[in-house]
C-alpha positions in Angstrom: 45.0 27.6 -6.1 41.7 29.3 -5.6 38.2 28.0 -6.1 36.3 30.0 -8.7 32.7 30.0 -10.0 32.0 31.1 -13.6 28.8 31.9 -15.5 28.5 30.9 -19.2 26.0 32.0 -21.8 25.3 32.0 -25.5 22.5 33.2 -27.7 24.1 33.3 -31.2 24.9 30.5 -33.6 25.1 27.0 -32.3 24.6 27.9 -28.6 25.4 24.6 -27.2 28.5 24.1 -29.4 29.8 27.5 -28.1 29.3 26.4 -24.6 30.8 23.0 -25.0 33.9 24.5 -26.7 34.2 27.0 -23.8 33.9 24.1 -21.3 36.7 22.2 -23.0 38.9 25.2 -23.2 38.2 26.1 -19.6 39.1 22.5 -18.5 42.4 22.6 -20.3 43.6 26.2 -20.0 41.9 27.9 -17.0 40.3 25.4 -14.4 41.4 22.4 -12.6 38.6 19.8 -11.8 35.8 21.9 -13.2 32.2 20.8 -12.5 29.5 22.0 -14.8 25.8 22.6 -14.1 23.0 21.5 -16.4 22.2 23.7 -19.3 19.2 26.1 -18.9 17.4 27.9 -21.6 16.6 31.5 -20.7 14.6 34.5 -21.9 17.0 37.4 -22.4 17.0 39.6 -19.2 17.8 42.7 -21.3 16.8 43.4 -24.8 14.0 40.9 -25.1 14.1 41.1 -28.9 17.0 38.8 -28.8 17.2 35.0 -29.3 16.9 32.9 -26.1 20.1 32.1 -24.2 21.7 28.9 -23.1 23.2 29.3 -19.6 25.3 27.2 -17.4 27.8 27.6 -14.5 30.9 25.9 -13.6 33.1 25.7 -10.5 36.8 24.7 -10.5 40.2 25.6 -9.2 42.5 28.3 -10.8 46.0 29.4 -10.5 45.2 32.7 -12.1 44.6 35.9 -10.1 41.2 37.6 -10.8 42.6 40.1 -13.4 44.5 37.3 -15.3 41.4 35.1 -15.1 39.3 37.9 -16.6 41.8 38.3 -19.5 41.7 34.5 -20.2 37.8 34.6 -20.3 37.8 37.6 -22.6 40.3 35.7 -24.9 37.9 32.7 -25.0 35.0 35.0 -25.8 37.0 36.7 -28.6 37.9 33.3 -30.0 34.3 32.3 -30.1 33.5 35.4 -32.2 32.3 37.9 -29.6 32.7 41.5 -30.7 34.3 43.4 -27.7 33.0 46.7 -29.0 29.2 45.4 -29.2 26.8 47.3 -27.0 26.2 46.0 -23.6 23.6 43.3 -23.3 23.6 42.7 -27.0 23.4 39.1 -28.4 26.7 37.1 -28.3 28.1 33.8 -29.2 29.8 33.4 -25.8 29.6 35.3 -22.6 31.8 34.3 -19.6 31.6 35.9 -16.2 33.6 35.4 -13.0 30.8 35.1 -10.4 32.8 34.2 -7.3 36.5 33.9 -6.5 37.2 32.1 -3.3 35.7 34.4 -0.6 37.2 37.5 -2.0 35.5 40.9 -2.9 37.1 42.6 -5.7 36.1 46.2 -6.9 38.1 47.6 -9.8 36.9 49.7 -12.8 37.0 46.5 -14.9 35.9 43.8 -12.5 33.6 43.3 -9.7 33.7 40.0 -7.6 31.2 38.7 -6.6 29.5 39.6 -9.9 27.4 42.7 -9.3 24.1 41.2 -10.5 24.6 37.7 -9.2 21.9 37.7 -6.5 19.3 39.2 -9.0 19.6 36.7 -11.8 17.7 33.4 -11.9 19.6 32.4 -15.0 22.8 32.5 -12.9 21.6 31.4 -9.5 19.7 28.3 -10.6 22.7 26.6 -12.3 25.2 27.9 -9.9 23.2 26.3 -7.0 23.7 23.0 -8.7 27.4 23.1 -8.4 28.0 25.6 -5.5 24.9 25.6 -3.4 26.8 25.7 -0.1 29.1 28.5 -1.2 28.3 31.8 0.7 28.0 35.1 -1.2 30.9 37.0 0.5 29.0 40.4 0.5 25.6 39.1 1.4 26.5 36.2 3.8 23.8 33.9 2.3 24.4 30.6 0.5 23.9 30.4 -3.1 21.2 27.8 -2.6 19.2 30.2 -0.3 19.6 33.0 -2.9 18.3 30.5 -5.6 15.5 29.4 -3.5 14.3 33.0 -3.0 14.4 34.1 -6.7 11.6 34.0 -9.2 12.5 31.3 -11.8 10.2 32.7 -14.5 11.9 32.6 -18.0 14.5 30.1 -16.9 14.1 26.3 -17.8 16.4 23.4 -17.4 17.1 21.5 -20.7 18.4 17.9 -21.4 21.6 19.4 -22.9 24.9 18.8 -21.2 28.3 20.5 -21.6 30.4 17.4 -21.2 29.7 13.8 -22.1 27.7 12.5 -24.9 26.7 14.9 -27.7 23.0 15.2 -28.1 22.8 17.5 -31.2 21.1 20.4 -29.4 21.3 24.1 -30.7 
């Protein structure tokens, strides 16, 4: 089994329910012993005329190879109502990304690990640092905590929402 870090986001519909449903499915179908960050509300990085995102990260163990993991994540997105033909950076009910996969670097036409924009996105680094702060970015050699400490957090705010545990009725 390999340790993997995933990014999660939603800015359409019941954002928190999309993320919670994905967390449940990840915990039963994809990941062993998942740990989830707090939920952050985020100004969209691209296409600012969109609704705000809710973002979180999780870390767990998987038996799936990177390509099979990507297929599983795309299936979860599709089941949540994401249109695979929608323009890049458009609003979506669910977005799941492989951020890190053990200490591997993967470059294919359909998959880049570590995620290509990981070190540039506060909405990913801040929640990821909660669950994987000591993990070293395999290409940059810096810890996730160090990358998060160096990034401007503007537009990213932690919420009281949680992906697991008691329901709090957030949107």
